[in-house]
KEDOMI-854922 format. One line per field, with one value per atom (N, C-alpha, C): residue number from 0; residue in one letter; x, z, y. Coordinates in steps of 0.1 Angstrom, whole numbers, m for minus. Layout:
% KEDOMI-854922
tornu: [NUM, ...]
markol: [A, ...]
u: [X, ...]
w: [Z, ...]
v: [Y, ...]
END
This chain:
% KEDOMI-854922
tornu: [0, 0, 0, 1, 1, 1, 2, 2, 2, 3, 3, 3, 4, 4, 4, 5, 5, 5, 6, 6, 6, 7, 7, 7, 8, 8, 8, 9, 9, 9, 10, 10, 10, 11, 11, 11, 12, 12, 12, 13, 13, 13, 14, 14, 14, 15, 15, 15, 16, 16, 16, 17, 17, 17, 18, 18, 18, 19, 19, 19, 20, 20, 20, 21, 21, 21, 22, 22, 22, 23, 23, 23, 24, 24, 24, 25, 25, 25, 26, 26, 26, 27, 27, 27, 28, 28, 28, 29, 29, 29, 30, 30, 30, 31, 31, 31, 32, 32, 32, 33, 33, 33, 34, 34, 34, 35, 35, 35, 36, 36, 36, 37, 37, 37, 38, 38, 38, 39, 39, 39, 40, 40, 40, 41, 41, 41, 42, 42, 42, 43, 43, 43, 44, 44, 44, 45, 45, 45, 46, 46, 46, 47, 47, 47, 48, 48, 48, 49, 49, 49, 50, 50, 50, 51, 51, 51, 52, 52, 52, 53, 53, 53, 54, 54, 54, 55, 55, 55, 56, 56, 56, 57, 57, 57, 58, 58, 58, 59, 59, 59, 60, 60, 60, 61, 61, 61, 62, 62, 62, 63, 63, 63, 64, 64, 64, 65, 65, 65, 66, 66, 66, 67, 67, 67, 68, 68, 68, 69, 69, 69, 70, 70, 70, 71, 71, 71, 72, 72, 72, 73, 73, 73, 74, 74, 74, 75, 75, 75, 76, 76, 76, 77, 77, 77, 78, 78, 78, 79, 79, 79, 80, 80, 80, 81, 81, 81, 82, 82, 82, 83, 83, 83, 84, 84, 84, 85, 85, 85, 86, 86, 86, 87, 87, 87, 88, 88, 88, 89, 89, 89, 90, 90, 90, 91, 91, 91, 92, 92, 92, 93, 93, 93, 94, 94, 94, 95, 95, 95, 96, 96, 96, 97, 97, 97, 98, 98, 98, 99, 99, 99, 100, 100, 100, 101, 101, 101, 102, 102, 102, 103, 103, 103, 104, 104, 104, 105, 105, 105, 106, 106, 106, 107, 107, 107, 108, 108, 108, 109, 109, 109, 110, 110, 110, 111, 111, 111, 112, 112, 112, 113, 113, 113, 114, 114, 114, 115, 115, 115, 116, 116, 116, 117, 117, 117, 118, 118, 118, 119, 119, 119, 120, 120, 120, 121, 121, 121, 122, 122, 122, 123, 123, 123, 124, 124, 124, 125, 125, 125, 126, 126, 126, 127, 127, 127, 128, 128, 128, 129, 129, 129, 130, 130, 130, 131, 131, 131, 132, 132, 132, 133, 133, 133, 134, 134, 134, 135, 135, 135, 136, 136, 136, 137, 137, 137, 138, 138, 138, 139, 139, 139, 140, 140, 140, 141, 141, 141, 142, 142, 142, 143, 143, 143, 144, 144, 144, 145, 145, 145, 146, 146, 146, 147, 147, 147, 148, 148, 148, 149, 149, 149, 150, 150, 150, 151, 151, 151, 152, 152, 152, 153, 153, 153, 154, 154, 154, 155, 155, 155, 156, 156, 156, 157, 157, 157, 158, 158, 158, 159, 159, 159, 160, 160, 160, 161, 161, 161, 162, 162, 162, 163, 163, 163, 164, 164, 164, 165, 165, 165, 166, 166, 166, 167, 167, 167, 168, 168, 168, 169, 169, 169, 170, 170, 170, 171, 171, 171, 172, 172, 172, 173, 173, 173, 174, 174, 174, 175, 175, 175, 176, 176, 176, 177, 177, 177, 178, 178, 178, 179, 179, 179, 180, 180, 180, 181, 181, 181, 182, 182, 182, 183, 183, 183, 184, 184, 184, 185, 185, 185, 186, 186, 186, 187, 187, 187, 188, 188, 188, 189, 189, 189, 190, 190, 190, 191, 191, 191, 192, 192, 192, 193, 193, 193, 194, 194, 194, 195, 195, 195, 196, 196, 196, 197, 197, 197, 198, 198, 198]
markol: [X, X, X, X, X, X, X, X, X, X, X, X, X, X, X, X, X, X, X, X, X, X, X, X, X, X, X, X, X, X, X, X, X, X, X, X, X, X, X, X, X, X, X, X, X, X, X, X, X, X, X, X, X, X, X, X, X, X, X, X, X, X, X, X, X, X, X, X, X, X, X, X, X, X, X, X, X, X, X, X, X, X, X, X, X, X, X, X, X, X, X, X, X, X, X, X, X, X, X, X, X, X, X, X, X, X, X, X, X, X, X, X, X, X, X, X, X, X, X, X, X, X, X, X, X, X, X, X, X, X, X, X, X, X, X, X, X, X, X, X, X, X, X, X, X, X, X, X, X, X, X, X, X, X, X, X, X, X, X, X, X, X, X, X, X, X, X, X, X, X, X, X, X, X, X, X, X, X, X, X, X, X, X, X, X, X, X, X, X, X, X, X, X, X, X, X, X, X, X, X, X, X, X, X, X, X, X, X, X, X, X, X, X, X, X, X, X, X, X, X, X, X, X, X, X, X, X, X, X, X, X, X, X, X, X, X, X, X, X, X, X, X, X, X, X, X, X, X, X, X, X, X, X, X, X, X, X, X, X, X, X, X, X, X, X, X, X, X, X, X, X, X, X, X, X, X, X, X, X, X, X, X, X, X, X, X, X, X, X, X, X, X, X, X, X, X, X, X, X, X, X, X, X, X, X, X, X, X, X, X, X, X, X, X, X, X, X, X, X, X, X, X, X, X, X, X, X, X, X, X, X, X, X, X, X, X, X, X, X, X, X, X, X, X, X, X, X, X, X, X, X, X, X, X, X, X, X, X, X, X, X, X, X, X, X, X, X, X, X, X, X, X, X, X, X, X, X, X, X, X, X, X, X, X, X, X, X, X, X, X, X, X, X, X, X, X, X, X, X, X, X, X, X, X, X, X, X, X, X, X, X, X, X, X, X, X, X, X, X, X, X, X, X, X, X, X, X, X, X, X, X, X, X, X, X, X, X, X, X, X, X, X, X, X, X, X, X, X, X, X, X, X, X, X, X, X, X, X, X, X, X, X, X, X, X, X, X, X, X, X, X, X, X, X, X, X, X, X, X, X, X, X, X, X, X, X, X, X, X, X, X, X, X, X, X, X, X, X, X, X, X, X, X, X, X, X, X, X, X, X, X, X, X, X, X, X, X, X, X, X, X, X, X, X, X, X, X, X, X, X, X, X, X, X, X, X, X, X, X, X, X, X, X, X, X, X, X, X, X, X, X, X, X, X, X, X, X, X, X, X, X, X, X, X, X, X, X, X, X, X, X, X, X, X, X, X, X, X, X, X, X, X, X, X, X, X, X, X, X, X, X, X, X, X, X, X, X]
u: [813, 807, 821, 818, 832, 828, 835, 836, 845, 838, 844, 845, 858, 858, 863, 858, 862, 865, 877, 881, 884, 881, 883, 901, 907, 916, 917, 931, 931, 927, 926, 923, 936, 935, 942, 940, 951, 950, 937, 932, 920, 906, 911, 898, 895, 907, 903, 903, 905, 903, 888, 877, 866, 862, 868, 866, 865, 874, 877, 878, 873, 870, 886, 890, 904, 905, 894, 890, 906, 907, 923, 932, 933, 943, 949, 963, 970, 980, 970, 974, 979, 986, 994, 984, 985, 979, 980, 976, 981, 985, 989, 993, 980, 969, 961, 954, 956, 953, 963, 976, 985, 981, 976, 970, 959, 950, 939, 940, 950, 956, 962, 970, 972, 963, 951, 936, 932, 934, 928, 937, 948, 957, 954, 948, 942, 931, 923, 908, 909, 922, 923, 930, 940, 947, 946, 934, 928, 923, 922, 913, 927, 923, 933, 924, 933, 927, 934, 927, 930, 935, 935, 936, 934, 946, 945, 947, 936, 939, 938, 942, 942, 944, 939, 941, 955, 958, 972, 976, 965, 967, 976, 982, 992, 985, 973, 965, 959, 954, 949, 962, 972, 984, 989, 989, 1001, 988, 977, 967, 970, 966, 969, 983, 994, 1005, 1010, 1002, 1003, 994, 980, 971, 973, 979, 984, 998, 1007, 1016, 1025, 1027, 1038, 1029, 1016, 1009, 1012, 1011, 1010, 997, 1000, 988, 990, 977, 981, 971, 980, 974, 968, 956, 948, 941, 945, 940, 930, 920, 902, 897, 904, 901, 905, 908, 908, 901, 902, 889, 884, 869, 860, 870, 870, 875, 863, 865, 854, 859, 866, 867, 874, 864, 867, 864, 857, 854, 866, 876, 885, 897, 899, 905, 896, 882, 870, 865, 857, 845, 832, 824, 809, 804, 804, 800, 808, 820, 824, 823, 823, 818, 803, 792, 781, 778, 784, 782, 787, 796, 803, 790, 787, 778, 769, 758, 750, 742, 741, 732, 741, 756, 765, 760, 760, 758, 746, 734, 719, 721, 726, 725, 737, 745, 752, 745, 739, 732, 718, 713, 698, 701, 713, 713, 729, 737, 751, 753, 745, 751, 752, 747, 747, 751, 757, 762, 776, 788, 801, 801, 807, 813, 819, 816, 826, 825, 816, 814, 824, 836, 844, 850, 847, 849, 844, 844, 833, 823, 815, 803, 801, 791, 790, 788, 785, 784, 800, 806, 821, 826, 824, 831, 825, 810, 808, 812, 817, 821, 834, 846, 858, 855, 848, 844, 840, 830, 821, 836, 844, 853, 863, 865, 872, 866, 854, 845, 845, 843, 843, 858, 867, 883, 883, 877, 877, 872, 859, 853, 860, 868, 871, 882, 892, 901, 903, 890, 883, 871, 866, 852, 847, 858, 853, 865, 862, 872, 868, 880, 880, 892, 885, 893, 893, 902, 905, 904, 899, 894, 901, 913, 914, 914, 902, 899, 895, 884, 885, 866, 862, 847, 837, 840, 829, 831, 844, 845, 835, 841, 833, 818, 814, 799, 789, 798, 792, 791, 802, 802, 790, 789, 783, 770, 766, 749, 748, 757, 755, 754, 761, 763, 749, 743, 730, 717, 722, 706, 702, 710, 703, 706, 696, 698, 714, 720, 732, 733, 723, 717, 718, 716, 716, 729, 739, 750, 755, 754, 754, 750, 738, 731, 740, 752, 759, 772, 775, 787, 799, 810, 822, 835, 837, 840, 857, 870, 886, 885, 894, 897, 891, 878, 869, 866, 861, 858, 846, 840, 829, 829, 816, 818, 805, 808, 796, 801, 788, 789, 784, 790, 784, 783, 772, 767, 759, 756, 749, 732, 733, 715, 711, 718, 713, 721, 728, 738, 741, 746, 756, 745, 753, 744, 753, 752, 758, 758, 769, 769, 773, 782, 786, 792, 792, 795, 801, 813, 823, 826, 830, 836, 846, 847, 861, 869, 862, 868, 865]
w: [1111, 1106, 1100, 1086, 1081, 1079, 1083, 1080, 1068, 1058, 1047, 1046, 1050, 1051, 1034, 1030, 1021, 1021, 1014, 1012, 1000, 995, 983, 985, 972, 972, 979, 982, 984, 973, 973, 961, 953, 940, 929, 922, 916, 910, 900, 894, 885, 893, 906, 916, 918, 923, 922, 912, 900, 887, 881, 890, 887, 886, 893, 893, 880, 872, 861, 865, 853, 857, 853, 860, 862, 852, 857, 853, 855, 841, 846, 840, 843, 837, 851, 851, 865, 871, 877, 882, 895, 902, 916, 927, 939, 951, 950, 952, 953, 969, 973, 988, 996, 993, 1003, 1002, 990, 993, 998, 1001, 1010, 1024, 1025, 1040, 1043, 1033, 1035, 1041, 1033, 1034, 1049, 1052, 1069, 1077, 1074, 1082, 1083, 1069, 1069, 1078, 1078, 1087, 1101, 1107, 1119, 1122, 1113, 1113, 1114, 1108, 1109, 1119, 1127, 1137, 1145, 1150, 1160, 1155, 1142, 1137, 1132, 1137, 1132, 1118, 1109, 1096, 1092, 1086, 1081, 1066, 1061, 1045, 1044, 1037, 1032, 1015, 1007, 991, 986, 974, 968, 952, 949, 932, 929, 917, 913, 908, 909, 902, 914, 908, 918, 932, 927, 939, 947, 945, 954, 959, 955, 961, 972, 969, 977, 989, 987, 996, 1007, 1000, 1007, 1020, 1012, 1015, 1028, 1028, 1039, 1050, 1046, 1057, 1065, 1057, 1062, 1069, 1067, 1074, 1068, 1082, 1081, 1076, 1078, 1072, 1058, 1054, 1041, 1034, 1020, 1011, 1000, 997, 981, 973, 958, 949, 941, 936, 928, 917, 906, 892, 890, 897, 897, 903, 914, 919, 911, 901, 888, 887, 888, 885, 869, 870, 856, 849, 834, 822, 818, 818, 815, 799, 792, 776, 773, 765, 760, 770, 781, 793, 803, 800, 811, 809, 818, 818, 818, 816, 811, 824, 823, 835, 830, 838, 831, 824, 828, 819, 804, 805, 789, 785, 787, 779, 774, 781, 778, 770, 770, 760, 747, 745, 733, 728, 735, 735, 746, 745, 755, 756, 742, 743, 749, 750, 754, 771, 777, 791, 794, 787, 786, 788, 781, 778, 791, 794, 806, 820, 822, 832, 834, 825, 825, 822, 817, 816, 816, 825, 824, 825, 827, 827, 811, 799, 788, 779, 788, 776, 781, 775, 781, 781, 797, 798, 789, 785, 774, 761, 754, 745, 740, 747, 744, 757, 773, 782, 786, 798, 804, 805, 807, 810, 828, 835, 848, 849, 838, 841, 839, 829, 832, 844, 848, 862, 874, 875, 882, 883, 873, 866, 875, 872, 878, 896, 898, 911, 921, 914, 916, 920, 909, 910, 922, 925, 936, 951, 949, 962, 966, 955, 958, 963, 959, 964, 977, 981, 995, 1003, 1003, 1013, 1013, 1000, 1006, 1013, 1012, 1022, 1032, 1034, 1047, 1053, 1055, 1060, 1070, 1079, 1091, 1093, 1103, 1107, 1097, 1096, 1092, 1078, 1068, 1053, 1052, 1047, 1041, 1025, 1020, 1006, 1002, 994, 990, 976, 971, 955, 949, 943, 938, 939, 934, 934, 928, 916, 908, 910, 917, 917, 932, 942, 953, 953, 949, 944, 941, 929, 922, 931, 937, 947, 958, 964, 975, 972, 957, 953, 948, 942, 939, 949, 962, 977, 980, 982, 990, 981, 968, 959, 956, 952, 946, 928, 925, 907, 904, 896, 891, 888, 880, 874, 887, 900, 913, 917, 914, 921, 921, 915, 918, 931, 935, 948, 960, 958, 969, 967, 976, 975, 983, 974, 983, 981, 996, 996, 996, 991, 995, 1007, 1008, 1020, 1031, 1028, 1039, 1041, 1050, 1055, 1056, 1049, 1045, 1052, 1056, 1058, 1058, 1052, 1048, 1057, 1064, 1072, 1064, 1064, 1060, 1069, 1068, 1079, 1072, 1075, 1067, 1069, 1081, 1082, 1073, 1072, 1070, 1055, 1051, 1041, 1039, 1033, 1032, 1038, 1046, 1053, 1051, 1048, 1048, 1064, 1068, 1084, 1086, 1077, 1077, 1065, 1062, 1047, 1050, 1044, 1045, 1059, 1071, 1080, 1078, 1087, 1087, 1099, 1110, 1122, 1131]
v: [857, 869, 876, 883, 885, 902, 911, 923, 927, 935, 939, 955, 959, 974, 977, 988, 994, 1012, 1010, 1029, 1029, 1041, 1049, 1056, 1055, 1061, 1077, 1084, 1098, 1105, 1120, 1125, 1123, 1131, 1133, 1142, 1147, 1160, 1159, 1147, 1146, 1150, 1146, 1146, 1160, 1166, 1180, 1191, 1188, 1195, 1192, 1194, 1194, 1181, 1173, 1156, 1151, 1149, 1146, 1132, 1124, 1110, 1101, 1095, 1088, 1075, 1065, 1054, 1046, 1039, 1032, 1041, 1052, 1063, 1062, 1058, 1058, 1072, 1078, 1090, 1088, 1098, 1097, 1108, 1103, 1110, 1126, 1134, 1147, 1147, 1161, 1160, 1161, 1164, 1162, 1150, 1141, 1127, 1120, 1123, 1115, 1120, 1128, 1136, 1129, 1125, 1117, 1101, 1095, 1082, 1082, 1092, 1091, 1092, 1099, 1099, 1085, 1078, 1063, 1055, 1054, 1051, 1052, 1062, 1066, 1056, 1057, 1051, 1034, 1030, 1018, 1012, 1018, 1017, 1001, 1003, 996, 982, 982, 967, 960, 948, 936, 928, 931, 926, 910, 902, 892, 892, 901, 902, 920, 925, 938, 938, 942, 941, 955, 957, 970, 969, 978, 980, 980, 978, 981, 994, 1001, 1018, 1023, 1032, 1041, 1048, 1053, 1061, 1050, 1039, 1032, 1024, 1018, 1012, 1024, 1034, 1044, 1048, 1049, 1051, 1038, 1023, 1010, 1013, 1016, 1015, 1024, 1040, 1047, 1041, 1039, 1032, 1024, 1012, 997, 1001, 1008, 1012, 998, 990, 980, 965, 966, 954, 951, 936, 933, 935, 940, 942, 934, 927, 920, 927, 931, 938, 926, 931, 924, 933, 930, 935, 936, 930, 928, 938, 947, 956, 971, 971, 983, 990, 1003, 1011, 1006, 1008, 1009, 1017, 1008, 1015, 1026, 1038, 1048, 1050, 1046, 1047, 1060, 1069, 1084, 1092, 1088, 1098, 1102, 1091, 1093, 1108, 1111, 1128, 1137, 1133, 1143, 1150, 1158, 1161, 1157, 1152, 1148, 1163, 1170, 1184, 1182, 1180, 1182, 1170, 1159, 1144, 1144, 1150, 1149, 1158, 1173, 1179, 1174, 1166, 1158, 1150, 1140, 1129, 1127, 1132, 1129, 1118, 1109, 1100, 1087, 1089, 1079, 1081, 1092, 1093, 1086, 1091, 1087, 1069, 1063, 1049, 1043, 1049, 1046, 1047, 1057, 1062, 1056, 1052, 1043, 1030, 1022, 1007, 1003, 1009, 1006, 993, 979, 967, 963, 972, 965, 979, 991, 999, 1004, 1002, 1004, 1020, 1021, 1037, 1045, 1057, 1066, 1058, 1047, 1044, 1031, 1034, 1024, 1014, 1016, 1011, 997, 998, 984, 988, 975, 979, 975, 981, 971, 958, 955, 939, 935, 939, 937, 938, 947, 949, 942, 939, 930, 915, 911, 896, 897, 907, 906, 908, 916, 919, 905, 899, 886, 874, 874, 864, 870, 879, 884, 882, 887, 882, 866, 860, 846, 837, 845, 843, 846, 860, 866, 856, 852, 845, 831, 824, 810, 810, 823, 828, 832, 838, 848, 845, 833, 832, 842, 845, 856, 863, 871, 884, 895, 906, 917, 917, 923, 923, 941, 943, 960, 955, 968, 966, 982, 987, 997, 997, 1007, 1006, 1021, 1021, 1033, 1036, 1047, 1052, 1045, 1041, 1034, 1018, 1013, 1001, 999, 1006, 1002, 1005, 1014, 1019, 1007, 1002, 992, 977, 978, 963, 967, 979, 978, 975, 983, 983, 964, 960, 945, 937, 939, 932, 934, 944, 949, 948, 945, 942, 954, 964, 976, 974, 979, 982, 988, 981, 991, 1004, 1005, 1019, 1029, 1025, 1033, 1035, 1030, 1031, 1042, 1055, 1069, 1073, 1067, 1072, 1067, 1061, 1058, 1066, 1072, 1082, 1075, 1076, 1071, 1083, 1090, 1101, 1098, 1104, 1102, 1095, 1087, 1079, 1078, 1076, 1073, 1058, 1054, 1040, 1035, 1027, 1020, 1006, 999, 982, 976, 967, 958, 944, 937, 930, 914, 906, 892, 883, 878, 866, 856, 844, 834, 836, 843, 848, 858, 869, 883, 883, 878, 878, 895, 904, 913, 925, 933, 943, 954, 968, 978, 986, 983, 988, 1004, 1006, 1020, 1027, 1039, 1045, 1057, 1059, 1074, 1078, 1070, 1072, 1080, 1089, 1097, 1098, 1092, 1094, 1085]
END
């Protein structure tokens, strides 16, 4: 059995300022985000990981570095946050007011419409995450692994693995520096066993 632990990075200035969309924009953690990463370190302290993986973006890498403490971290660009195109740096209220059709298209059919009109589609994201997961299963057929990534990455990954329509990804919450877990075994496949744990 393989236990796939998912963590979202700690809070950033973008998150704190009306939840502005970060996407591939490389922003740092704020003080609260650093504190959240330290709490994540306490959450995973007693878990033995066969592998720890993170996005190359600063907010995820810093979270992983703090949480993993002295354990080895492997950076994988396939875990980079979704490219939100023209929405990056803006709140949802701001970009919906500018172009409501773009949000409607994304919200109803993200597989075939790029985020922000110029970013990635959900299909683009799932393609690179599927490549990552195939490699993960080869390298770690059982045990525990930790992935430190992003809001959209984690939600789309969970939706995809447990069979939810991708347009429903926003029905899954991923709070900053909380811990979720998906169990994989050959009988049941993927099962979401915990979501947004903080202690």
